[in-house]
C-alpha positions in Angstrom: -0.1 0.1 -0.1 1.0 3.6 -0.8 1.0 6.5 1.9 0.6 10.1 1.3 2.1 12.0 4.5 1.2 15.7 5.0 4.2 16.7 7.2 4.2 19.4 9.7 8.1 20.1 8.9 10.4 20.1 5.9 12.2 16.8 5.0 15.4 19.1 5.0 15.2 19.8 8.6 16.7 18.2 11.8 15.3 14.7 12.2 12.0 14.5 14.2 9.1 12.2 14.8 7.7 12.9 11.1 11.1 11.4 9.5 11.1 8.4 11.7 7.4 7.8 11.3 7.8 7.4 7.4 11.1 5.5 7.9 9.2 2.9 10.0 6.3 3.0 7.6 8.5 2.1 4.7 10.0 -0.7 7.0 6.8 -2.4 8.0 5.5 -2.9 4.5 4.4 0.4 3.1 5.4 0.2 -0.5 6.0 4.1 -1.3 5.6 7.3 0.7 4.9 10.8 -0.9 6.0 13.3 1.6 4.3 16.7 1.0 6.1 19.6 2.5 4.2 22.0 4.7 3.2 25.6 4.0 2.3 28.5 6.4 -1.0 27.8 8.2 -1.1 31.3 9.3 -0.8 35.0 8.4 2.5 36.8 8.0 4.2 37.8 11.3 6.9 39.9 12.4 9.1 37.0 13.2 9.3 36.4 9.4 11.8 39.1 9.3 14.4 37.4 11.5 16.9 35.9 9.1 17.6 32.7 11.1 14.0 31.6 11.0 14.3 30.7 7.6 17.7 29.4 7.4 18.0 25.7 5.8 18.7 23.2 8.7 21.1 20.3 8.4 19.6 17.3 6.7 18.3 14.6 8.8 17.9 11.0 7.4 19.3 10.4 3.9 16.9 9.8 1.3 15.0 6.7 2.0 14.2 4.2 -0.8 10.6 4.7 -1.6 10.2 8.0 -0.4 9.4 10.9 -2.8 9.1 14.6 -1.5 7.1 17.3 -3.2 5.9 20.7 -2.1 4.8 24.2 -3.4 5.5 27.5 -1.8 2.2 29.0 -0.9 1.2 32.4 0.2 0.6 32.8 3.9 -3.2 33.5 3.9 -4.7 30.3 4.9 -6.9 31.7 7.6 -9.0 33.4 4.7 -10.4 30.5 2.7 -11.4 32.5 -0.4 -8.2 34.5 -0.3 -6.3 31.4 0.1 -7.7 29.4 -2.7 -7.6 32.5 -5.0 -3.9 33.1 -4.8 -2.6 29.6 -4.3 -5.3 27.9 -6.6 -2.7 27.0 -9.2 -0.2 25.6 -7.0 -2.8 23.5 -5.0 -3.9 22.0 -8.2 -0.4 20.9 -8.9 -0.1 19.4 -5.6 -3.3 17.6 -6.1 -2.3 16.3 -9.5 1.1 15.1 -7.9 -1.0 13.3 -5.4 -3.4 11.6 -7.6 -0.6 10.5 -10.1 1.3 8.9 -7.1 -1.8 7.0 -5.9 -2.8 6.3 -9.6 -6.5 5.6 -8.4 -5.6 2.7 -6.1 -6.5 2.6 -2.4 -3.8 4.5 -0.4 -3.2 5.7 3.2 -3.4 9.4 4.0 -1.8 10.5 7.2 -2.0 14.2 8.3 0.9 15.5 10.4 -0.8 18.9 10.6 -4.3 20.4 9.9 -4.6 22.3 6.8 -7.0 23.4 3.9 -5.0 21.0 1.8 -5.6 18.1 4.2 -9.4 18.9 4.1 -9.5 18.6 0.2 -7.7 15.4 0.3 -10.0 14.0 3.1 -12.9 14.7 0.9 -11.7 12.4 -1.8 -13.3 8.8 -1.7 -10.3 6.4 -2.6 -8.4 6.4 0.7 -8.1 3.0 2.3 -7.4 4.8 5.8 -7.1 8.2 6.9 -5.1 9.1 10.2 -4.1 12.3 12.0 -0.8 12.0 13.9 -1.3 14.7 16.6 2.1 16.0 17.7 1.4 19.6 19.0 -1.3 21.9 20.1 -1.1 23.6 16.7 -3.5 26.6 17.3 -1.3 27.6 20.2 1.5 28.7 17.9 -0.6 31.5 16.5 -2.4 34.4 17.5 -5.8 36.0 16.4 -7.4 34.8 13.1 -4.5 32.4 12.5 -5.2 30.8 16.0 -9.0 30.6 15.3 -8.4 29.2 11.7 -6.0 26.4 12.9 -8.5 25.3 15.7 -11.3 25.0 13.3 -9.2 23.1 10.6 -8.1 20.8 13.4 -11.6 20.1 14.6 -12.6 19.4 10.9 -9.6 17.0 10.4 -10.4 15.0 13.8 -14.0 14.7 12.9 -13.0 13.0 9.4 -10.1 10.8 10.3 -10.4 6.9 10.9 -7.5 6.9 13.5 -6.0 9.6 15.7 -2.4 9.0 17.1 -1.3 11.1 20.0 2.3 12.0 21.0 1.5 13.1 24.6 -1.1 12.3 27.4 -2.4 15.7 27.3 -3.1 15.4 23.5 -4.9 12.0 24.3 -7.0 14.0 26.8 -7.7 16.8 24.4 -9.1 14.4 21.8 -10.6 11.8 24.1 -14.2 11.9 22.5 -12.6 10.4 19.2 -13.7 6.8 18.8 -10.4 5.5 17.7 -7.6 7.1 19.6 -4.0 5.8 20.4 -1.1 7.0 22.5 2.2 6.9 20.8 4.8 8.9 22.8 7.9 10.1 21.2 11.0 8.1 21.0 14.8 8.3 19.8 16.9 6.9 17.0 18.7 3.5 17.9 22.1 5.4 17.1 21.7 7.6 20.2 22.5 4.9 22.8 26.0 5.0 24.3 27.7 3.1 27.0 27.0 4.6 30.2 29.5 4.7 33.1 28.1 3.4 36.5 30.2 5.9 38.3 28.4 8.9 39.7 29.6 12.4 38.6 32.4 13.9 40.6 31.3 17.6 40.5 34.7 18.9 41.4 36.9 16.8 39.0 36.1 19.1 36.1 34.4 22.0 34.7 30.6 21.0 34.0 29.3 21.0 30.5 25.4 21.5 30.3 24.0 21.0 26.7 20.7 21.5 24.8 20.3 20.3 21.1 17.4 21.4 19.5 15.2 24.2 17.9 15.4 27.5 20.0 12.1 29.0 19.4 9.3 30.9 21.2 8.7 28.2 23.7 12.3 28.3 24.9 12.8 29.5 28.6 15.7 31.8 28.6 15.1 32.9 32.2 15.8 29.1 33.2 18.9 28.9 31.2 20.3 32.2 32.5 19.5 31.2 36.2 21.5 28.0 35.6 24.5 30.0 34.0 24.5 32.3 36.9 24.3 29.5 39.6 27.3 27.5 38.0 29.5 30.3 36.6 32.4 27.9 35.9 30.1 25.6 34.0 29.9 25.7 30.0 26.2 25.8 28.7 25.9 24.8 25.1 22.7 25.6 23.2 23.1 23.8 19.9 20.5 24.4 17.1 18.4 26.6 14.9 17.7 30.1 16.4 14.2 31.1 15.3 13.8 33.9 17.8 15.8 37.0 18.8 18.2 36.1 21.8 18.3 38.3 25.0 20.7 40.9 25.3 23.7 40.4 27.8 23.6 36.6 28.1 26.1 35.2 30.7 29.6 34.7 29.1 29.3 30.9 29.8 26.3 30.3 27.6 27.3 29.5 24.1 25.1 29.4 21.0 26.1 27.1 18.4 24.8 26.3 14.9 22.6 23.2 14.2 24.2 20.1 13.4 22.9 16.9 11.5 21.1 14.4 13.6 23.6 11.6 13.2 26.2 14.1 14.9 24.2 14.5 18.0 25.5 11.3 19.7 29.2 12.7 19.7 27.9 16.1 21.2 25.9 14.2 23.8 29.1 12.3 24.9 30.7 15.7 25.9 27.9 16.8 28.2 27.5 16.1 31.9 23.8 16.8 31.6 21.2 17.5 28.9 18.6 20.5 29.3 15.1 20.7 28.4 14.2 24.4 29.3 10.9 24.9 28.0 8.3 27.6 29.2 5.1 26.4 30.5 2.3 27.4 28.1 -0.3 26.3 26.0 2.2 25.0 23.4 4.5 23.2 25.7 1.6 21.8 27.9 1.0 19.1 25.0 4.6 18.3 24.3 6.7 15.1 24.8 10.2 16.3 23.9 12.2 13.9 21.7 15.4 15.5 23.3 14.5 13.7 26.5 14.7 10.4 25.0 18.0 11.1 23.2 19.6 12.3 26.6 18.2 9.2 28.2 19.5 6.8 25.8 22.9 8.5 26.0 22.9 7.9 29.5 22.7 11.6 30.6 21.1 13.1 33.5 18.3 15.4 32.4 17.5 19.0 33.8 14.2 20.4 33.0 11.4 22.7 33.5 8.1 21.5 34.6 6.2 21.4 31.4 4.4 19.0 29.1 5.2 15.3 29.5 8.2 16.0 31.8 6.4 15.5 35.2 5.4 11.9 33.9 9.0 11.2 32.9 10.3 12.7 36.2 7.8 10.3 38.2 9.1 7.3 36.3 12.9 8.1 36.2 15.4 9.0 38.8 17.5 10.6 36.2 15.4 13.6 35.7 15.6 16.8 37.7 12.7 19.0 37.4 12.1 22.6 38.6 10.4 25.8 38.1 13.9 27.4 38.1 17.1 25.5 38.7 18.8 25.4 42.3 22.5 24.9 42.6 22.5 22.7 45.8 19.7 20.4 44.5 21.3 20.1 41.0 24.7 19.3 42.5 23.2 16.6 44.9 21.3 15.3 41.7 24.2 15.0 39.5 26.1 13.2 42.3 23.8 10.2 41.9 24.5 7.3 39.4 22.5 7.7 36.1 20.2 4.9 34.9 20.3 4.8 30.9 16.8 4.2 29.2 16.3 3.7 25.6 13.1 3.6 23.6 13.6 3.7 19.9 11.2 4.8 17.1 11.3 1.0 16.0 10.1 -0.1 19.4 7.5 2.8 19.6 5.9 2.3 16.0 6.2 -1.5 16.2 3.2 -3.1 14.3 1.6 0.0 13.5 1.5 -0.3 9.7 1.5 -4.0 9.8 -1.8 -5.5 8.6 
């Protein structure tokens, strides 16, 4: 069977759940996947003027056998249906023709990674064997005003039309609990993240500490949390590695380093240089629904995890002694936490999605 996947992220971006989702689909018997690149589901915003916001990220997975990537650059006016269809009609027609050519009139799966007007167009077609929505975020919370209302309406319309709903967090499962066919699939990590773990606790005074974060730095990033950590551990190095999608605060402490994004396959070597992995996110309507992939990467590498109190992290903290979680970091508590032995924990995407596509 073929699969059409409407992705929430570009293929040429840091490897995330969508990349491994289609990888596992192909590994489990899906013959071909058509990856449809995302387009803006909002109106223009001032953040579009930040140069780094649109910088190309290092490629993630290599091209997969059986995967085809298509996309069109559409004008960001999706909240206005008539305007959206009028200005983007020709390019939408090209996308639909490419999708129809891919399925060739045969039964195929449609998986929606992000609600959109294109998704609703495709859901209206009768030849889908199954239609799924893989809910990965509270998408409306990323936007404001008309864009937020539009995304909420599109999401509700998609949920009503799909056969199966997958959720990447407990909060999303609760949000969509009324759907008759809902399944919880938390996030996971690539199998190459696992590393040998020393059974010895960290000796705080033996060397300068290195705390690291690897991932996108965007509107949900908690700068205050990281700055507090830097001020309480002035001799430690704090490395923030990833694409910068927002303006950084002025006068960051000197021990905070902002470093460019790296390819996902380069992450394990960086994790090996950290004494602890950071997940410093704000607590809001975006992060409430988030199960951070980087938690699984840190855990697989045998790193202790320092986190703020958001999303799925309270659940992880309750189930792992290797998670320190606090509204703001405290020096003495972190010092005591880092002195404890670390228990590595690995959940791979292959394990998480096992049997999902097999008939």
